[in-house]
N, C-alpha and C positions, 0 to 999 in steps of 0.2 A: 307250660313249662314255667316253673317258677322258683322261687327262693322261699323257703319257710325256717323260722325260727322260734322256739319255745323256751321260755323260762320258769321254773316252779320250784317251791320249795312248801311241802306239806305242813312243816313243823313251825315255820316262822315267815316273817313278810319277808318280800325280795328288798335287798337292800341297795337297789338300783332305782333311779327316777326313770319317768317315762321317756324323758328326753334321751338318755343313755341308751335305754331298751330299745328305742326306735333308731338310734344310730348304729347299733350293732345289725338290726335287720338292714338298714340302708347301705351297708357294706355290699349288700347283694344287689345292688341298683341292676347291673347287666343280666341278671337272672330274671328280673321283673321289672324292665323300664316302664311298663304301661300303667301301672296302677299299685297301691299300696294300702295296707289296712294294719289295724292291730286290735286286739281285746285284751281287756285287763279285769280280772274278777274283782268282786267288791272286798275282798280281803287283801288284796294286794299281794297274792300268793302265786297266782298263774297267769302269764304272758303270753299270749300268741301274736307273732309277727308274720306278714307275708308280704312279698313283692310278688307282681303278677304279670305273666308275659301272655298276653289275652290270644288265644287261639280258638276256643270254644265259648261261643255267646260273648263277643267282645265289649258288649256294654256294661255299664256300671254295676248290673244284677250279679256279675261274677266276681266282685270284688271279695277277695277274702280277708280275716276268717268269715265263715257262713255259720249262721245259729240256726236251730231247727225253731219251728213255730212256737214251740212252748219256752224258748230262749235256755234250755237246759243242757244240750249238747254244743259244742264249738267244735268246728273242724278248720284245719290248715292243710293244704294239699299241693303236692308237686307230682305231676306226671300226665298221663292220660289213660285212661279205662275205655278201651276200644268196644267193649260189649254193653256200654253205659245205657243205650238207647233201648235194647231188650229189658236191661233191668229197671229202667224207669217205666216201661210199660207192666213188667211185674208189680212194681210197688204201686202205681195208678190203680191197677185193678185190685189191690188190697187197701183202697182208700187214701192213699197219700197224694198231695197236690204239691206242685212246684212252682216257683217264683222265677227261674232262670233256666236256661238250656245248658247249663254246665253239666260236666261228669261229678264235681265237687260236690254238688246237692244230693245227687243221687248216692253217692257213697256215704254221705252223712245219714240218709234215711235208711240205707242198707244196713248200716250199725244199728240204727234204731228199731230196725223190724227184726233183724237176725243176730243181734247181739255181737259178741267178740269173732265169731266165726264167719261173718259176713264176708271176709277176705277170701274165702274159699271160691266165691261166686265171682271175683273180679278177674278180668284178661286185660293185661297190659303192664304199665311200668308205673311204679308209684313209689312214695314216700309220704305216708299219712301220720298226722297227728290229731287226736280226738281227746277232748276233755269232757267228761261227763259229770256235770255238777251233783246229780243226785247220787251217783256212786262215789264219787269223791275219788276218782283215778284218772290218769292219763294213759292213753294207749297210743303205741307207735308202731306201726306197721312198714315193711320193706317189702318190695317186689321178689319174685322166686330166682331171678338169676342177679339181682344187683344192678340193673339198668339205671335206676335212680340212687343216689347217696343219701345215706342218713346217719348223721355221727350224733354220739350222746357223751356229753361230760358229765361226770357222777362223783362227787366225793362228798361224804357226810349227808347230809339230807339235801344238798343242792344239786339241781340238774338243768341240764340245757341239751335240747335237741336242736340240730342244723342241718341243712343242706350242704354245709361245707365246715372245713376245719377253721380256716383263716378268720371268720368273724368273731371265734371264740379266742383269738389270741390277745385280744385287747380289754377283755371283758374284767372288770374289777375283780381283784382277789382269786381270780382262776389260778389254779396249779398247774404250771405248764413244765413239771419234771419230764425230762426226756425218757424215752422208750428205747432200751435195747432193743426189744423184738422189732419193733418198728425200722430201725437203723440197719440192722442186721438183714432183715427181709429186703430193705432197697439193695444193699448191695450185692444181694443174692440175685434178685430179679430185674433190678432196674425201674422198680415201683414198690409201693410198700403193701406188703399183704395184709388183707383182712383178718381179723376185725382190728389190727393193728394202725396206729397212726405214728406218727414221731414222738407222740405226747402220752405219756403214761396213763392219763385220766381221760383222754378222750380216745373213743373207739367207734368203730363202725357197728350200727345196729345189723346183725348178721342177716343173709339173705335169706329169703322165704321165713321169716321169723317177725313175731310180734312180742311187744314187752308192755306190760302193765305196771305203772308205777302208782303206788298210794302211800299214806301214812306208815305203811307197814315195811316199805321197801321196793324193790324191783323184783318182777318175776317174768320169766323169758318163755316163750313157747314156740316151736318150731311147726309151721303149718305146711312146709314144702322141704323136703330134704333130697337132694340130689343122690346121696349115698344109697338111698333107699329106693331110688325111682328107676323104672325100666322104660326105655326108649321106645319100646315096641308094644303098645296099648291097643292101637285101634288099627284099621285096614282101609287106609284110602290110597287113591292114587297121588303120586308125588305132584302130578300137574293141578289135581284139585285142591291139594294142601297148600301149594304155593300160592296159588290165587286167592284161595280164603285167607290166608295171613297177608297177603300184600293189601288185598282190599280192605280189610278194616283197618290196617294202618293208614289209610287215607282220610279218616274222618279230621274235618277241619273247617273253620269257618273263615280260614285265610288261604292263599295259595301255597302250594307245597312243590318241592321240587326234590331232584334225585341225585345224589352224588355219583357222576357217570365216569368210570374207569372203562377200560375195554374188555374187562373180565366177565367171568360168566356170572358172579353176584349179582352185579348191578344191572347186566343186560336183562337176566331174569326177571328182577323188579320191573323194567322197562317194559318188556315183554307183556308183562300181567297187566301193566297199568293200561295200555293201549286197549284192554277188553273193557275196560270200566268206563261207563257211560258219563259224560257231563264232566270230565277231568281233564285238564290243560297239562300237557307234558312239557316239564321244564327240566332240564338236565345242565348241571354243573362240572366242571373239569378244570383242574391246574396241574402245572409242572413245576420242576424245580430246576433251578440252574447247577450244574455240578461241573468244575473244571472249563467252564465258558461253554460247556454243552449242556443241554437241558435233557433231564431224565422225564420222559413222558409217554404217555400213550394217547396224547392231543390228536394225532391224526387218525388212530383207529376209533377214538371215543367220537370224533366229530363225524366219521363214516357213519358209524352207528345212530348217532343223533339225526342225522340227514335223512337215513333210512325210515327211521320211527317219526321223523317231522318234527321233534321237538324246538322248543324255544331254548337254543343251547349259549350257555355263557362260559367262557374260558379265559385263563390267565396264567401268567408265568410269574414265577418267584425266584427273584434274584438272589446273588449274595448281600446286595444292599438291602433289600426289603428285610432279609433275616435280621441284619444287624441294627436296622432302623426299629424293629418290633421285639427284640430280643429282651430287652428290660421289661418291657409289658407283659410279655410272654411269662418270665419268671412272678411277675407281680400277680398273674390272674391264675397261674397253674397253683391249684389249691394243694396238693399233695406233690412230693416230687416225682418227676417221671422222665425217663430218657426218651420218650415218644411222645406224640400228640401234637408235634408242631405242624405235622401235615394236617390235622384235623383243625388247628387253631386258624392257618390260613386259609383253607377252602370256606370255613365258617365265615371269616372277616368278608370274604368274597361274595358268600351268598347273601350277608345281610347287606352288602353294598348293592347288592341287586334286588333289594327289598322283599325277600323271602324270610319267613319265621320259622319254616318246616322242612326239614329235608330228611329223605328217606337214604337210609346206608345200607352196604350188604354186608356189615358186621354179623359174624356168628357164622356164616356160611362155611366159611374154612373149618370151623371146629365141628361142624355138622359133618360135612362132606369131605373132611379131611384133605384139605386144599395145601397144608405146609409140607414141607420136606419132610419134617420128623415123623409123620405118618407113613411114609416109606422107609427112612432110614432105621428108626428105631426098633420096628420089628424084625428087620433082617439082622442089625447085631445082637439081638435078644436071642433069636434061634441059634446064631453062629457062636454065640459064647457059652451055649450050654455043654459043649463038647469039651471044654477047658476045664482042668482041675483047678480047685479055688486056689492053690498055691501058685499056679502060673498066672491065673488073673489078678492075684495080689502083686505080683512083681509087676504087671502092666501098670498097676495104679502107683507102685512106690516110683517107678522110671517117670511116670506122667508128671507127677508134682515137682520133678527136677526140671523139666524141659520149661523153655521160654516160650516158644511157639504155641500160641494159645489152641489152634485147632489139634495140633498134634497132642498137648497135654489133654485136652477134653476129651480125646478118643480114647487115649489110652486108661484115662480114669473112669471113663464111662463103661469100659469093658472089664474093670474090676469087679463090677458088682451089677452085670447086665441082665441077670434074672430079677432085679428088683426094678419095676417099671417106673415107680416115682422117683428113683435115683436116676435112671436113664434120662428122664425126663428134665430133672433138674440141671444136669451136664449139658444137655442141650440148650435148654432155655437160659441158664444162668449166666450170671455177669462176671461175678467174682467166685473162685473156688474157695472152698472151707480153710485151707491154709492162708489164702490172701486176706482172709476177712478177719483171721485171728491176728492180723497185726493191728487191728483196731479194738477188738474185744478179747475176753479171755476165752481160752479154749472151751470151758464148760459151758458157757452162755451160748457159744455159737453152735456146739454139738446138741444141746437142749432143743434149739430153735429148730435144727435140721431133723432130730429125731421127732418132732411134734409134726413136722412137715410131712415125714415119710409116713408115720402113723395114720395121720388124717388122710391122706391119699391113697394110703393102701385099703382104705375101707370104701373108695370109689371103683376099686380094681374088680375084676372078674377074670374068668379064664380067656376072654377075648382080649388080645391087648390093643385092638384098633378102639374098641368100645372103653376100655380103660383110658386110653390116652386122651379120648374125646372128652371124656368126664373130667379130667385131671386139667385139660386146657380150658374147660368151662369155668372150673372152680379157681385157676390161677391167671392166666394170661388174659383170658377174656374179661373176667371179672375185675381183676386187679389193676389192669393195664388200658385194655381197648376200650372197655365200657366207661371207666373213670375218665381216661382221656377224651372220649366223647363228650361227657358231661361239662368238664371244666372247659373245654377248648370251644364247645358248642355254645356253651350258656356266657363265655366272657363275651360273646358275641352276639348274644340274645337270639340263639338258633336252637331250635328242638330238634335232635337228631333221633330218629326213630330207626328201630332195628327190628323188621318183620321176620328176621330168621331167629332173632332171640325170643320165640315166644312158646310158651308151655304146650297150647293147643296145637301149634304146628307141629312140635317135636312129638308129640303125643299121637299125632294122626298119621305120620309116615310110617309104612309099613317095611317090615324088613331091612330095618335100619342097618343091620350088619354088613348088608351086600353094598351100601351107599359108599360112593368116594366122588372125588372131583370129576374123574373121567366119566362116571355114570352119570352125574347131573350134566355133563356136557352132552353126552349122547343123548340123554333125554330130553334136553332142551332144543337140541339140532332137530328133532323130530317135531317141534313145535313151529320152528321158523323156517320160512320158505326162501330166506334171502341167502344166496350162496355166499356173498361178501362177509355177512355177519358170521356164519358158520367156519369161514377161514379164520377169522379175527379170533374166533373163541377156542379155535384149536392151536394158537401160539402158546407157547411156555408162559406159565404165571410169572409176573413181574412184581405184584404187590405196590404197595403205596408209600414208597420209600422215600426218606428225608435225609439229605447228605449232609448231617450235621457235622460229620467228623473232618469234612472239608470247610466247614464255614467256622469252625471253631478250632483255632491252630495252637492255641494256648495248651500248654502241658502243665497239667496239675501235678503231677508225679512222674518223675521218669521210671520208664520200666514198663509202663503201663500201655496197653494199646488205647487206640482211639474211644472206642465204647467205654471202656473204664475211666478214661480221664472224662469224657463227658458227664458221666455218673458222678465222678467226684466233684466236678464243676457245678452242676446242678445241687447237688447235696449241700455244698459249702453257701448256696443261696439261701437255704432253707435253716440251717444250724451251724454252730461252732462246734458240735458235739466231736466231729472227726476234723482233726487237723492235718 
């Protein structure tokens, strides 16, 4: 896992010194504290910079950028390719030789052999930037679900690609005009929805997409589209599919650990890890202080760790810990988020115990519908079909007048319960439309919401649970959970891997429509002989909750609940756009 940055201008030389270029690269030191490298073309138009966290082939052979044998193609890469050994054998059979044991070099020669479509062979999480000096173009690729970030600044003929937004904020002559859409999306969700950022000319490269940039401009191509994707493609047992994805996520030349709660997701990972030969079982757990009590699953996770005989590490985060780290958290938070503090602290603790790689159960709730919205929204959707439109509209009018957030959300959601994206927004949303209108004009807010509804409707089908899963993948998982895992993990030089968020795993599971969290619990319980673990898994879901509202007593604006005040406090750390 690493940090990459690329500057290029095909029409004129870069008006930046090599010292400046390397300084922007080095703002991502924590993403890659083990090594650094850069490459600058002879015309001073293309710069590739890289910070390295050494996980595969930790020798100097893995330092990036890496060039092909003819010195015509250069690559910088962030992520992991889990099937790189198979691809390497394929390439070797075609006559290619390799100087390192890295997946980066394999990606380089996959491009050289297969051309732009090579990405379809890759299994993993990745952001890739390639410069081809013969074809005079830059290619940038992002993985299918957006596990790894990749941002692009583009104005006139000047481009920057980067693993983070913040390194771009100090670049000479960069245009940092604010983006209304970025700010509105944060108020709606508590995170900035892609492809937006807070800045008009900085955007995410979209998931499952690659872009080609040359002297004629920028061209974009989608190689994977969740809107057109069916989850039901192959017919494998859940047991087999889980083992396959978890096993391939263990490739590493350094020790790995597992974030262990007492839930089904991390226990599933641990259950499969024990079947893999020559792998050490290491587990990490933390809890949070809340009104002088600790919210935790420490006892249950410790029980699980003892049964599996893991090397178990645990810690407790106090109010004082939060306030000592608060400013640093805001400094390393790349885009504003109301979440991620939990991941920051568990990553910090993981680093303190000398691990670089951690497995996380992220994504299982979206696939196996572990959140309460998967139970609540289908019921509301079905119930409200019996009410006439006039009655539902009256619910909405009444809801907007209420001060109680839960009652307000319920009544507003009832007004348009036949629209699944609308239901989802009311459930997941922080600020309601009439509250956002205090900061932005009505038309701008409406346009953003209309775009969200239209895009999300393309993910929907006749099955509401499948529709909600896809909306979760495209919103909460991508824009919040995965992004938080990236900035919070990399701030502590920790690579967080998510075996459930894997396209081959999702393709392989059969009868996806029947899956839910209870199904997974039942299925896993047949694989586990220990009654103590079975009893723990049957407990109600608790989640990895951070008590930020009890840690931040400041009132940013009166009349708002704690989550809304927390949102405004965070946004104020990033911009003065909203007063």
